[in-house]
Backbone as numpy.savetxt, mean C-alpha at the origin, in Angstrom:
# Nx Ny Nz CAx CAy CAz Cx Cy Cz
-19.64 -5.52 9.14 -19.69 -5.14 7.73 -19.56 -6.37 6.84
-20.26 -6.35 5.73 -20.14 -7.41 4.74 -19.04 -7.03 3.77
-18.02 -7.87 3.68 -16.82 -7.54 2.92 -16.59 -8.52 1.77
-16.21 -7.98 0.61 -15.80 -8.80 -0.53 -14.28 -8.69 -0.67
-13.63 -9.81 -0.95 -12.19 -9.85 -1.14 -11.87 -10.16 -2.60
-11.13 -9.29 -3.23 -10.68 -9.52 -4.61 -9.20 -9.84 -4.53
-8.88 -11.09 -4.80 -7.54 -11.63 -4.55 -7.64 -12.51 -3.32
-7.54 -13.81 -3.53 -7.75 -14.75 -2.42 -6.57 -15.69 -2.27
-5.37 -15.10 -2.38 -4.15 -15.85 -2.13 -3.80 -15.81 -0.66
-2.51 -15.88 -0.34 -2.08 -15.88 1.06 -2.55 -14.62 1.79
-2.38 -13.46 1.12 -2.78 -12.21 1.75 -4.29 -12.15 1.92
-5.01 -12.59 0.92 -6.47 -12.59 1.01 -6.98 -13.43 2.16
-6.35 -14.58 2.38 -6.76 -15.44 3.49 -6.43 -14.79 4.83
-5.29 -14.09 4.91 -4.94 -13.39 6.14 -5.95 -12.28 6.44
-6.35 -11.57 5.40 -7.32 -10.49 5.57 -8.66 -11.07 6.03
-9.03 -12.21 5.47 -10.27 -12.87 5.90 -10.22 -13.18 7.39
-9.12 -13.75 7.84 -8.97 -14.08 9.27 -9.06 -12.83 10.13
-8.38 -11.76 9.71 -8.40 -10.51 10.46 -9.80 -9.91 10.50
-10.50 -9.96 9.37 -11.85 -9.39 9.30 -12.81 -10.15 10.20
-12.71 -11.46 10.20 -13.58 -12.27 11.05 -13.32 -11.98 12.53
-12.05 -11.81 12.90 -11.71 -11.49 14.28 -12.29 -10.14 14.70
-12.43 -9.25 13.72 -12.98 -7.92 14.01 -14.51 -7.90 13.96
-15.12 -9.06 13.73 -16.57 -9.15 13.74 -17.25 -8.92 12.41
-16.48 -8.91 11.32 -17.06 -8.70 10.00 -17.41 -10.03 9.33
-18.08 -9.94 8.20 -18.49 -11.13 7.45 -17.91 -11.06 6.04
-17.27 -12.13 5.62 -16.76 -12.20 4.24 -17.86 -12.83 3.38
-18.42 -12.04 2.48 -19.57 -12.51 1.71 -19.21 -12.90 0.28
-17.99 -12.54 -0.17 -17.58 -12.88 -1.54 -16.06 -12.90 -1.63
-15.53 -13.94 -2.25 -14.09 -14.02 -2.49 -13.88 -14.28 -3.99
-13.02 -13.46 -4.60 -12.79 -13.54 -6.04 -11.30 -13.75 -6.32
-10.99 -14.69 -7.18 -9.60 -14.93 -7.55 -9.57 -15.63 -8.90
-8.47 -15.45 -9.59 -8.32 -16.07 -10.91 -7.94 -17.54 -10.81
-7.22 -17.92 -9.73 -6.71 -19.27 -9.63 -7.12 -20.04 -8.37
-7.33 -19.35 -7.25 -7.57 -20.02 -5.98 -8.79 -20.93 -6.04
-8.58 -22.20 -5.79 -9.66 -23.17 -5.90 -10.73 -23.00 -4.83
-10.37 -22.37 -3.70 -11.35 -22.20 -2.63 -12.05 -20.84 -2.69
-11.79 -20.06 -3.74 -12.49 -18.79 -3.90 -13.94 -19.04 -4.29
-14.83 -18.17 -3.84 -16.24 -18.33 -4.17 -16.52 -18.03 -5.63
-15.72 -17.14 -6.21 -15.87 -16.77 -7.61 -14.50 -16.85 -8.28
-14.31 -17.84 -9.12 -13.03 -18.02 -9.81 -13.18 -17.49 -11.22
-12.62 -16.30 -11.46 -12.80 -15.67 -12.77 -11.74 -14.61 -13.00
-11.48 -14.33 -14.27 -10.64 -13.21 -14.65 -11.46 -12.20 -15.42
-12.78 -12.42 -15.46 -13.69 -11.54 -16.18 -14.21 -10.45 -15.24
-13.97 -9.20 -15.58 -14.34 -8.08 -14.71 -15.84 -8.01 -14.46
-16.61 -8.22 -15.51 -18.06 -8.16 -15.38 -18.59 -9.21 -14.42
-18.08 -10.43 -14.55 -18.50 -11.50 -13.66 -18.10 -11.19 -12.21
-16.91 -10.63 -12.02 -16.45 -10.25 -10.68 -17.40 -9.24 -10.04
-17.73 -8.19 -10.77 -18.60 -7.14 -10.23 -19.99 -7.68 -9.94
-20.51 -8.51 -10.83 -21.85 -9.09 -10.59 -21.87 -9.94 -9.33
-20.82 -10.73 -9.12 -20.75 -11.58 -7.93 -20.69 -10.74 -6.66
-19.95 -9.66 -6.71 -19.81 -8.79 -5.53 -21.12 -8.09 -5.22
-21.78 -7.57 -6.25 -23.06 -6.89 -6.03 -24.11 -7.87 -5.49
-24.12 -9.07 -6.05 -25.09 -10.08 -5.61 -24.88 -10.47 -4.16
-23.63 -10.39 -3.68 -23.30 -10.80 -2.31 -23.78 -9.80 -1.27
-24.10 -8.58 -1.72 -24.50 -7.54 -0.78 -23.34 -6.91 -0.04
-22.15 -7.00 -0.60 -20.96 -6.45 0.06 -21.09 -4.95 0.30
-20.63 -4.54 1.48 -20.65 -3.13 1.86 -19.27 -2.49 1.76
-18.29 -3.31 1.48 -16.92 -2.84 1.33 -16.11 -3.88 0.59
-15.06 -3.43 -0.11 -14.21 -4.33 -0.91 -12.75 -4.09 -0.55
-12.00 -5.17 -0.40 -10.55 -5.09 -0.22 -9.89 -5.83 -1.39
-9.05 -5.13 -2.13 -8.42 -5.68 -3.32 -6.94 -5.93 -3.06
-6.55 -7.20 -3.09 -5.15 -7.61 -2.99 -4.93 -8.68 -4.05
-4.68 -8.27 -5.27 -4.55 -9.24 -6.36 -3.12 -9.30 -6.85
-2.86 -8.73 -8.01 -1.54 -8.82 -8.64 -1.34 -7.56 -9.48
-0.11 -7.03 -9.55 0.12 -5.82 -10.34 -0.39 -5.92 -11.78
-0.41 -7.13 -12.33 -0.85 -7.30 -13.72 -2.35 -7.13 -13.89
-3.11 -7.32 -12.82 -4.57 -7.25 -12.93 -5.21 -6.13 -12.12
-4.41 -5.42 -11.33 -5.00 -4.45 -10.41 -5.73 -3.31 -11.13
-5.19 -2.80 -12.21 -5.86 -1.69 -12.90 -7.19 -2.13 -13.50
-7.23 -3.32 -14.05 -8.48 -3.87 -14.58 -9.51 -3.99 -13.47
-9.06 -4.46 -12.30 -9.98 -4.63 -11.17 -10.49 -3.28 -10.67
-9.58 -2.34 -10.45 -9.98 -1.03 -9.93 -10.97 -0.36 -10.87
-10.65 -0.35 -12.15 -11.51 0.31 -13.15 -12.90 -0.30 -13.18
-12.99 -1.60 -12.98 -14.28 -2.27 -12.99 -15.06 -2.06 -11.69
-14.33 -1.94 -10.58 -14.99 -1.86 -9.28 -15.48 -0.46 -8.91
-14.83 0.56 -9.39 -15.21 1.93 -9.03 -16.67 2.24 -9.35
-17.19 1.89 -10.55 -18.59 2.20 -10.85 -19.60 1.49 -9.94
-19.16 0.45 -9.25 -20.06 -0.24 -8.32 -20.39 0.63 -7.11
-19.57 1.65 -6.88 -19.79 2.64 -5.81 -19.86 1.98 -4.43
-18.95 1.05 -4.21 -18.79 0.40 -2.91 -17.41 0.79 -2.39
-17.29 1.26 -1.13 -15.97 1.64 -0.61 -14.92 0.58 -0.92
-13.80 1.03 -1.50 -12.79 0.11 -2.02 -11.42 0.42 -1.43
-10.81 -0.58 -0.81 -9.45 -0.48 -0.31 -8.54 -1.29 -1.24
-7.46 -0.67 -1.72 -6.55 -1.33 -2.66 -5.17 -1.46 -2.02
-4.71 -2.69 -1.89 -3.39 -2.94 -1.33 -2.38 -3.39 -2.36
-2.83 -3.72 -3.56 -1.91 -4.10 -4.63 -1.12 -2.88 -5.08
0.17 -3.05 -5.32 1.01 -1.93 -5.75 1.33 -2.04 -7.24
2.07 -1.06 -7.74 2.51 -1.10 -9.13 1.60 -0.36 -10.10
0.70 0.51 -9.60 -0.23 1.22 -10.50 -0.26 2.73 -10.27
0.69 3.25 -9.45 0.63 4.66 -9.06 0.69 5.62 -10.25
1.29 5.22 -11.36 1.35 6.09 -12.54 -0.05 6.40 -13.07
-1.01 5.54 -12.73 -2.39 5.72 -13.20 -3.27 6.42 -12.18
-2.67 6.90 -11.09 -3.46 7.51 -10.02 -4.29 8.71 -10.48
-3.77 9.62 -11.32 -4.60 10.76 -11.76 -5.88 10.30 -12.46
-5.79 9.31 -13.33 -6.97 8.82 -14.05 -7.94 8.14 -13.09
-7.41 7.40 -12.13 -8.27 6.72 -11.15 -8.96 7.75 -10.25
-8.23 8.79 -9.86 -8.81 9.85 -9.03 -9.98 10.51 -9.75
-9.82 10.74 -11.03 -10.90 11.34 -11.84 -12.10 10.41 -11.91
-11.84 9.11 -12.08 -12.93 8.14 -12.17 -13.69 8.04 -10.85
-12.96 8.08 -9.74 -13.58 8.03 -8.41 -14.48 9.25 -8.21
-14.01 10.41 -8.62 -14.79 11.64 -8.47 -16.06 11.60 -9.32
-15.93 11.11 -10.54 -17.09 11.04 -11.43 -18.17 10.10 -10.88
-17.75 9.04 -10.22 -18.69 8.07 -9.66 -19.10 8.38 -8.22
-18.54 9.46 -7.66 -18.88 9.90 -6.31 -18.77 8.74 -5.31
-17.63 8.08 -5.35 -17.39 6.94 -4.49 -16.09 7.15 -3.71
-15.63 6.13 -3.01 -14.44 6.26 -2.16 -13.47 5.13 -2.40
-12.19 5.47 -2.50 -11.11 4.50 -2.67 -9.97 4.89 -1.75
-9.42 3.91 -1.06 -8.25 4.13 -0.21 -7.15 3.19 -0.67
-5.97 3.74 -0.93 -4.86 2.90 -1.38 -3.66 3.13 -0.46
-2.86 2.11 -0.33 -1.64 2.20 0.47 -0.69 1.09 0.05
0.59 1.39 0.10 1.58 0.35 -0.15 1.72 -0.55 1.06
1.40 0.00 2.24 1.53 -0.78 3.47 0.53 -0.25 4.49
-0.27 -1.13 5.04 -1.33 -0.73 5.97 -0.94 -0.90 7.44
0.21 -1.45 7.72 0.55 -1.73 9.12 0.77 -0.43 9.89
0.36 -0.45 11.16 0.53 0.71 12.02 2.01 1.03 12.16
2.84 -0.01 12.35 4.27 0.19 12.53 4.93 0.89 11.35
4.58 0.48 10.15 5.17 1.09 8.96 4.72 2.54 8.83
3.46 2.81 9.14 2.97 4.18 9.03 3.61 5.09 10.10
3.94 4.52 11.25 4.72 5.27 12.23 6.15 5.49 11.72
6.70 4.45 11.08 8.05 4.53 10.52 8.15 5.65 9.48
7.10 5.79 8.64 7.08 6.88 7.67 7.33 8.22 8.35
6.63 8.44 9.46 6.73 9.72 10.16 8.09 9.90 10.84
8.63 8.81 11.37 9.96 8.87 11.98 11.02 9.21 10.95
10.94 8.56 9.78 11.90 8.81 8.71 11.80 10.25 8.21
10.58 10.74 8.04 10.39 12.11 7.56 11.03 13.12 8.52
10.82 12.92 9.82 11.40 13.84 10.80 12.91 13.72 10.83
13.42 12.49 10.74 14.87 12.29 10.72 15.49 12.97 9.50
14.85 12.82 8.35 15.37 13.44 7.13 15.37 14.96 7.26
14.34 15.50 7.87 14.27 16.95 8.07 15.43 17.44 8.94
15.71 16.71 10.00 16.81 17.09 10.90 18.16 16.96 10.21
18.35 15.85 9.53 19.64 15.57 8.87 19.91 16.58 7.75
18.85 17.05 7.10 19.03 17.97 5.98 19.74 19.27 6.37
19.79 19.55 7.67 20.46 20.76 8.15 21.98 20.61 8.16
22.46 19.38 7.91 23.90 19.12 8.00 24.40 18.54 6.68
25.24 19.29 5.99 25.72 18.89 4.66 26.58 17.63 4.68
27.08 17.25 5.84 28.00 16.11 5.91 27.29 14.77 5.65
25.94 14.76 5.73 25.22 13.48 5.65 24.62 13.22 4.27
24.85 12.00 3.83 24.21 11.49 2.62 23.09 10.55 3.07
22.23 10.13 2.14 21.12 9.23 2.48 20.99 8.13 1.44
20.52 6.97 1.88 20.29 5.84 0.99 19.26 4.91 1.59
18.63 4.07 0.74 17.57 3.17 1.20 17.83 1.75 0.70
17.30 0.79 1.46 17.38 -0.63 1.09 16.10 -1.32 1.52
15.62 -2.24 0.68 14.44 -3.04 1.07 14.61 -4.48 0.63
14.07 -5.42 1.43 14.13 -6.85 1.11 12.75 -7.46 1.34
12.35 -8.35 0.43 11.08 -9.06 0.54 11.24 -10.51 0.07
10.20 -11.28 0.31 10.17 -12.69 -0.08 10.25 -12.84 -1.60
10.65 -14.03 -2.04 10.88 -14.23 -3.47 9.62 -14.48 -4.28
8.44 -14.32 -3.65 7.18 -14.43 -4.39 6.61 -13.06 -4.73
7.26 -12.00 -4.23 6.77 -10.65 -4.49 7.02 -10.28 -5.95
5.98 -9.77 -6.61 6.06 -9.58 -8.06 6.66 -8.26 -8.49
6.69 -7.24 -7.61 7.19 -5.95 -8.04 8.43 -5.54 -7.23
9.22 -4.68 -7.83 10.44 -4.19 -7.18 10.77 -2.82 -7.78
11.09 -1.82 -6.95 11.10 -1.86 -5.49 9.69 -1.91 -4.92
9.58 -2.17 -3.65 8.27 -2.25 -3.01 7.60 -0.88 -2.97
6.27 -0.89 -2.94 5.55 0.36 -2.82 5.88 1.07 -1.52
6.12 0.29 -0.46 6.51 0.87 0.83 7.83 1.61 0.72
8.79 0.99 0.04 10.10 1.64 -0.14 9.97 2.94 -0.92
9.12 2.94 -1.94 8.91 4.16 -2.72 8.27 5.26 -1.87
7.35 4.86 -0.99 6.74 5.84 -0.09 7.77 6.40 0.89
8.67 5.54 1.39 9.74 6.01 2.28 10.66 6.98 1.54
11.02 6.60 0.32 11.90 7.46 -0.48 11.26 8.82 -0.72
9.97 8.83 -0.98 9.28 10.11 -1.21 9.36 11.00 0.02
9.21 10.41 1.19 9.28 11.20 2.43 10.69 11.72 2.70
11.70 10.92 2.35 13.07 11.39 2.49 13.31 12.59 1.56
12.88 12.46 0.31 13.13 13.51 -0.67 12.34 14.79 -0.36
11.16 14.63 0.21 10.37 15.80 0.58 11.05 16.61 1.69
11.88 15.93 2.49 12.50 16.59 3.63 14.00 16.82 3.48
14.57 16.36 2.37 15.98 16.63 2.06 16.03 17.27 0.68
15.93 18.60 0.62 15.84 19.30 -0.66 16.98 19.00 -1.63
18.13 18.55 -1.12 19.25 18.26 -2.01 19.07 16.95 -2.77
18.11 16.12 -2.34 17.83 14.86 -3.05 16.65 15.07 -4.00
16.96 15.08 -5.28 15.95 15.43 -6.28 15.60 14.28 -7.23
16.45 13.24 -7.29 16.21 12.14 -8.22 16.36 10.80 -7.50
15.39 9.90 -7.74 15.42 8.57 -7.14 15.99 7.58 -8.14
16.98 6.80 -7.72 17.59 5.77 -8.56 17.23 4.41 -7.98
16.49 3.61 -8.75 16.04 2.30 -8.25 16.66 1.13 -8.99
17.40 1.42 -10.05 18.05 0.34 -10.77 19.45 0.09 -10.19
20.16 -0.87 -10.74 21.52 -1.14 -10.28 22.41 0.07 -10.55
23.24 0.40 -9.58 24.13 1.55 -9.75 25.17 1.25 -10.84
25.19 2.04 -11.87 26.16 1.85 -12.95 27.04 3.08 -13.12
27.00 3.95 -12.11 27.84 5.15 -12.15 28.02 5.66 -10.72
28.97 6.52 -10.55 29.16 7.15 -9.25 27.94 8.01 -8.96
27.28 7.80 -7.80 26.05 8.56 -7.51 26.30 10.06 -7.50
25.38 10.79 -8.12 25.43 12.24 -8.07 24.89 12.71 -6.72
25.33 13.87 -6.24 24.88 14.34 -4.93 23.37 14.48 -4.80
22.67 14.73 -5.91 21.22 14.93 -5.82 20.43 13.63 -6.03
21.14 12.49 -6.12 20.48 11.20 -6.33 20.29 10.46 -5.00
19.13 9.86 -4.84 18.83 9.00 -3.70 18.76 7.58 -4.23
19.66 6.72 -3.76 19.72 5.35 -4.28 18.89 4.42 -3.40
18.03 3.64 -4.04 17.17 2.66 -3.37 17.49 1.27 -3.91
18.02 0.39 -3.06 18.37 -0.97 -3.47 17.30 -1.96 -3.03
17.12 -3.03 -3.82 16.12 -4.05 -3.52 16.71 -5.45 -3.65
16.19 -6.37 -2.84 16.55 -7.78 -2.99 15.32 -8.63 -2.70
15.20 -9.76 -3.39 14.09 -10.69 -3.18 14.69 -12.04 -2.79
14.31 -12.54 -1.61 14.94 -13.76 -1.12 14.02 -14.50 -0.15
13.95 -15.81 -0.27 13.29 -16.65 0.71 11.89 -16.21 1.09
11.65 -16.13 2.40 10.32 -15.83 2.93 10.27 -14.52 3.71
11.19 -13.62 3.44 11.26 -12.35 4.19 9.94 -11.58 4.04
9.24 -11.29 5.15 7.97 -10.56 5.05 8.17 -9.13 4.56
9.27 -8.51 4.99 9.53 -7.13 4.57 10.48 -6.43 5.51
11.59 -5.91 4.98 12.55 -5.13 5.75 12.87 -3.86 4.97
12.80 -2.71 5.65 13.11 -1.44 5.02 14.09 -0.67 5.90
15.18 -0.22 5.30 16.23 0.49 6.04 16.56 1.81 5.35
16.74 2.83 6.17 17.19 4.13 5.70 18.51 4.45 6.39
19.50 4.84 5.60 20.80 5.24 6.15 21.00 6.73 5.95
21.48 7.39 6.99 22.00 8.75 6.91 23.48 8.62 7.29
24.35 8.80 6.32 25.76 8.46 6.52 26.67 9.66 6.32
27.65 9.80 7.22 28.69 10.82 7.09 30.04 10.15 7.26
31.12 10.89 7.10 32.46 10.33 7.29 32.69 9.92 8.74
31.95 10.53 9.65 32.15 10.28 11.07 31.28 9.16 11.63
30.05 9.00 11.08 29.14 8.02 11.66 27.98 7.71 10.72
27.15 6.75 11.14 25.97 6.36 10.38 24.77 6.32 11.31
23.69 6.91 10.85 22.41 6.79 11.55 21.56 5.84 10.72
21.13 4.74 11.32 20.41 3.70 10.59 19.03 3.48 11.21
17.99 3.59 10.40 16.62 3.35 10.84 16.06 2.16 10.06
15.54 1.17 10.77 15.05 -0.04 10.12 13.69 -0.45 10.67
12.80 -0.80 9.75 11.54 -1.45 10.14 11.57 -2.87 9.60
11.35 -3.84 10.48 11.34 -5.25 10.08 10.01 -5.86 10.44
9.30 -6.35 9.45 8.02 -7.03 9.69 8.28 -8.48 10.07
7.65 -8.95 11.13 7.80 -10.36 11.51 6.87 -11.24 10.69
5.74 -10.70 10.33 4.78 -11.42 9.48 3.87 -10.38 8.84
2.89 -10.85 8.09 2.00 -9.91 7.40 0.65 -9.77 8.09
0.53 -10.25 9.32 -0.74 -10.16 10.02 -1.11 -8.71 10.32
-0.11 -7.90 10.69 -0.37 -6.49 10.96 -0.82 -5.76 9.71
-0.29 -6.16 8.58 -0.67 -5.61 7.29 -2.14 -5.92 7.01
-2.54 -7.17 7.25 -3.92 -7.59 7.00 -4.89 -6.85 7.91
-4.55 -6.77 9.19 -5.43 -6.07 10.14 -5.56 -4.60 9.76
-4.46 -3.99 9.33 -4.49 -2.59 8.93 -5.41 -2.36 7.74
-5.45 -3.31 6.80 -6.33 -3.18 5.63 -7.79 -3.21 6.06
-8.10 -4.07 7.02 -9.47 -4.15 7.53 -9.84 -2.85 8.24
-8.93 -2.34 9.07 -9.18 -1.08 9.78 -9.35 0.07 8.79
-8.59 0.04 7.71 -8.70 1.08 6.69 -10.09 1.06 6.05
-10.60 -0.14 5.77 -11.94 -0.24 5.19 -13.00 0.22 6.19
-12.83 -0.11 7.45 -13.76 0.37 8.48 -13.83 1.90 8.45
-12.65 2.53 8.37 -12.60 4.00 8.34 -13.26 4.53 7.08
-12.96 3.92 5.93 -13.46 4.40 4.64 -14.98 4.30 4.57
-15.54 3.26 5.18 -16.99 3.03 5.11 -17.76 3.77 6.20
-17.04 4.47 7.09 -17.68 5.22 8.16 -17.86 6.68 7.73
-19.02 7.28 7.98 -19.21 8.69 7.62 -18.14 9.57 8.24
-17.84 10.69 7.57 -16.81 11.60 8.07 -17.32 12.37 9.29
-16.54 13.32 9.76 -16.87 14.04 10.99 -18.12 14.90 10.85
-18.54 15.16 9.61 -19.78 15.90 9.37 -20.96 14.98 9.11
-20.70 13.67 9.24 -21.78 12.69 9.04 -22.06 12.35 7.59
-21.16 12.75 6.68 -21.35 12.48 5.26 -20.51 11.28 4.83
-21.01 10.56 3.81 -20.23 9.46 3.25 -18.93 10.01 2.66
-17.85 9.28 2.85 -16.58 9.73 2.30 -16.58 9.57 0.78
-16.09 10.58 0.11 -15.98 10.57 -1.35 -14.59 11.06 -1.72
-13.91 10.30 -2.59 -12.59 10.71 -3.04 -11.57 9.60 -2.88
-10.31 9.95 -3.13 -9.20 9.01 -3.01 -8.43 9.34 -1.74
-8.21 8.34 -0.91 -7.58 8.54 0.39 -6.37 7.62 0.54
-5.55 7.93 1.55 -4.42 7.08 1.91 -4.44 6.86 3.42
-3.47 6.10 3.92 -3.39 5.88 5.36 -3.05 7.16 6.11
-2.48 8.15 5.43 -2.24 9.44 6.07 -3.57 10.06 6.53
-4.62 9.89 5.73 -5.93 10.42 6.09 -6.50 9.68 7.30
-6.28 8.37 7.35 -6.74 7.57 8.48 -6.06 8.03 9.76
-4.74 8.23 9.68 -3.97 8.58 10.87 -4.31 9.98 11.39
-4.78 10.85 10.50 -5.16 12.20 10.93 -6.32 12.18 11.91
-7.15 11.12 11.83 -8.34 11.07 12.66 -8.18 10.10 13.84
-7.00 9.50 13.98 -6.77 8.59 15.10 -6.52 9.37 16.38
């Protein structure tokens, strides 16, 4: 597949390496600052023109929370399968879903593309379901990332929190800021820290007076994340089980359903 990369920083370079290993071709790289990008621009029109000219059959977007909405909005009308790994835009998902439908194209988004994290989501959901049967247990979350990460909490942590809350009916409100009061029973507290070069650590605690059940996913590097993004684009650009082009907004949950 001919792939265009929007965002050519550390993650973009990792995705390029993963794509080449999978036998794909990188035909266009776009970035606002990277000197080795094929197209250095912050202009949406110029970005889209460069991608169309390259003949790209799929796009992977890993830019920055400040520019992701501008990029997505500009790329959807190009009607090229689009994978988005940048986080911090979920509040705009309804509008993006409508735009994708109007253009009859396909977009897949995820806070984390790694197989391990997506397995962790399912483990946490099942654990939360089991624990919810016992009133003695409370729940809490913690995540840590490198000090270059621009958003907090991480999109992965928010996805984990959502799965906990879906399976623990007593947890109705997510608290992501610093605790400034005694937690209410219906609050789920999510703590974040940014330090050094940590690729990503996510922990869920189920705690009672008698014991603690602790589930942790620790990423050793971001290579699995990059490979997962490439695999996601492969899935998105492949016809569905009825042989039709995929149309709509998808997540890694959709990918895993067909594995």
